[in-house]
Structure formats: structure tokens, C-alpha cells
C-alpha positions in Angstrom: 83.7 130.4 103.9 83.1 127.5 101.5 81.8 124.0 102.5 83.7 121.3 101.0 80.8 118.7 100.7 78.7 121.5 98.8 81.6 122.4 96.5 81.6 118.8 95.6 78.3 118.7 94.7 78.4 121.8 92.3 81.7 121.4 90.5 80.5 119.5 87.8 81.9 121.7 85.1 85.3 121.6 86.8 84.7 118.0 86.7 83.8 117.9 83.0 86.8 120.2 82.0 89.4 118.0 83.9 87.8 114.6 82.5 88.1 116.0 78.9 91.6 117.1 79.3 92.9 114.0 80.9 91.0 112.0 78.2 93.1 113.7 75.5 96.4 112.7 76.9 95.0 109.5 78.5 97.9 107.2 76.9 100.5 109.5 78.1 99.3 109.6 81.6 98.9 105.7 82.2 102.8 105.6 82.4 102.8 108.2 85.0 104.2 106.6 88.2 106.0 107.9 91.3 105.4 110.8 93.6 102.5 113.1 92.1 101.0 116.3 93.6 97.9 117.9 92.9 98.0 121.7 93.6 94.6 123.3 94.6 92.9 119.9 95.3 90.0 121.4 97.3 87.6 118.7 98.4 89.5 115.9 96.8 86.9 114.4 94.8 88.7 115.5 91.4 91.9 114.0 92.7 90.5 111.0 93.7 87.9 110.3 91.4 89.0 111.5 88.1 92.8 112.3 87.9 94.2 109.2 90.3 92.3 106.6 88.0 94.2 107.9 84.7 97.8 107.3 86.5 99.8 104.0 86.8 98.5 102.5 89.8 101.9 102.5 91.4 101.8 106.6 91.2 101.1 108.1 94.6 99.6 111.7 95.2 99.6 114.4 97.6 96.9 116.9 97.0 97.4 120.5 98.7 95.2 123.3 99.2 95.1 126.5 100.7 91.9 125.8 102.9 92.6 123.6 106.0 88.7 122.9 105.8 89.0 121.5 102.4 92.0 119.4 103.3 90.4 117.9 106.4 87.5 117.1 104.5 89.5 115.5 101.6 91.6 113.6 104.1 88.4 111.9 105.8 86.5 111.3 102.2 89.0 110.4 99.8 92.3 110.0 101.4 93.8 106.7 102.3 97.2 107.5 104.0 99.1 105.4 101.1 98.3 106.2 97.7 96.5 109.6 98.3 96.8 112.2 101.1 96.0 115.7 101.2 98.1 118.5 103.1 97.5 122.3 103.7 100.0 124.3 101.6 99.7 127.9 100.4 101.5 127.7 96.8 102.2 131.0 97.0 104.7 131.0 99.9 108.1 132.3 99.5 109.4 129.9 101.7 108.4 126.4 100.5 108.8 123.6 103.1 111.8 121.4 102.5 109.5 118.3 102.1 108.3 119.9 98.9 111.2 121.0 97.2 112.5 118.7 94.5 110.3 115.6 95.8 107.9 115.0 93.0 108.1 113.4 90.0 104.9 115.2 88.3 102.8 117.9 89.4 99.3 119.0 88.3 96.9 121.8 89.0 93.8 122.5 86.9 91.9 125.2 88.8 94.1 127.4 90.8 97.0 128.8 89.3 94.7 131.5 88.0 94.0 132.8 91.8 97.8 133.2 92.2 99.4 136.6 92.3 103.0 135.7 92.3 104.4 132.0 91.7 107.9 132.4 91.2 
């Protein structure tokens, strides 16, 4: 099983890719406020340190990940309970909990959807 703290230490290539992409759209991203979701947030470092600073200060973010261990680490390390929190969710579920249906203004995902078999 992947250890969240170690994963964070070695995800430099992912961080570089996300930073590059977000820099390309920085002007548009600064206008994003409201409720946002980051699918596949892992240990939360990219969500907190890279994605969130690009958004309007009023934007709130829920990072989701399938791995409970990652979510626990993310909440303990980066979550603040107000602007940023993390929850366990399998994005491939066929019965999405009501609290996620049509509740978000913007959804991000950087290194996750390629691992999904069926995301209809």
C-alpha cells in the first residue's frame, strides 16, 4: 500500500505537470469561486499547495480519493475544515451519494481519470 507522506515526497513530476497546466490558465482560474472538487486528490499536497492558490480566495474545495489512508493524511496535513477538506469516494461508483450530485461549481482532476474503467 502507498504511504501518503512518501507519495508526497516523490510526486514532483505530477506537481510540475499540474503547475504548468494551471499557469497556462491562471487568468481564468483566478475567477473561479464557489464549491470545487478535486478528484483523485491523493495526499492533498497538490490540491492545497498548487491548485487552491490559483483560485479565488472565496473558493472552497473538497478533495476526494478512493484510498482512506490518503484522505486521513490529507485532512490531518492540509485540511482546515472550512476552505479545504478531503473525503473518501470511489468516483466509479454507480450510486453517487446525494451530497455530491449537482453540488459543485467546478471539478478538477489531474492524474486520476486514466485509472477509471467506467466513468459514465
